[in-house]
N, C-alpha and C positions, 0 to 999 in steps of 0.2 A: 663295290664302289657305289656311293650315293649319287643321286642325280641332281641334287641342288634344288633351289627353289624356282629358278627361272631358266628357260631355255637359253642357250648361248646366243642364238640369233637375236633374241630380245635384248640381251646385254650389249651385243655389238651395235645394235641400232641406237641404243641409249648413248653409248660411247660416241658414235658418229654425231649425234645431236649435240653432245657436250662440246666436242671439238669444233663443230661448225659455229656454235654459240660464241666460242673464243675467237671467232673470225679467222680460222685457219683455212687454207685453200683446200680444194677437193683432194689434191695430191697428198698434202700433208695429213689430212684427215684420214685418207685411206691407209697410209702407213701407220698412223697412230692407233687406229682402230683395228688394223689387221684385216681390212676388207678391200675389195676391188673398188676402183674409182666409180664404176657404174653403180655399185651399191650406194655409194655416198650420194650420187645424183638422185637415185630412186628414193632414198630415205628423205632427202631434202624436199623432193616433189610431193611425196606422200604427206610430209609435215605441212607443206603449204596448202594442200588440198583438204586434209582431214584432221589437222592438229596433232597433238602428241599421241593420242590413241591410234590414229590412222598410220602414223609413222612407225610406231613400235610394234604393234600387233598385226597378225595376219587377218585378212578378211575371212569370214566364214564362207566356205565353198559348199555348193549344193550337194555334191556327191552324186553317185549314180543311182538311178531309180531301181528299186527292188524288182527282180524278175518274177517273183512269185507273190501273189496276194496272200492275205492272212488265211483265207479259206483253202487255197491251194496248199499252203504250208501245212495247215491242220490235216488236210486229207492225206498228204504224203506221210506225215508222222503217224497218223492212224493206220495207214496201209502197212507201214514198216512194223507196227506193233502186232500185226496179225501173222498168221502162219505164212511162210513163203509159198509160192505156187507149187502145184503138184510136180513131183520129180526134182524139186530143189531142196537141198538140206538147209540152206540159209539164204538170207538176203545179201546181195552184193550191191555196191553203188551202181554198177552198170545195170543190174537187174531192176533196181528201184526206178531208175530213169526210164527204162523200157516199159515197165509195168504202168508207170504213171501216164505215159503216152497211150498205151493200149487201153487203159481204163478211163480215158478221156478226163483225167484230172487236170492235165495241162496239154497244150497243143505241141509244145516242144520243150525239152529241158536237157541241160548238159549234165554230165557226171559231176563236174565241179560244183555246179549249183546244188545238186543233191548232197554232195559231200559237205559243203558249207552249212546246209540246213541241218544235217545230222550232227555236225560239230556244235552248232548253236544250241541244240537240244540235248547234247551229251549222249546221243544214241550211238550204239555200236551193234547193229542188228546181226552182224556176222559173229558176235560173241553171245551165245545163248543166255548167259547169266545177266546180261545187261538189258534185256528186253522183257517187258511185262506183257504176258499173254493171258488171255482168259483161260481158266482151267476147263478142260473138256469133260 
């Protein structure tokens, strides 16, 4: 099934503004647009504060600050592309997190952060064929 050109939230907000422009009450507008009355009030307030763009579209949110810097990410990726520690057959997410701390790459790191970093770089160090290693 296709996604369409505009998110349904945007279309509902446009419909709210159309109905309010026709001088409908907040209750009538909420029924006509299929939204709660609180949404009607919020859209109207956002229109008064920021115009049409402010009423229809979401504001950009800052997001969460990245936990690892570019150098730390590069060091982790480089570490994963080497042989695992002695006595280990392969890298695991838990092992990568522990070795990163032991090698002072990072002060602390969670397994989920490591897992996300590996996914970003499409690395699967537990699968031998997906890791590039220097020939011995």
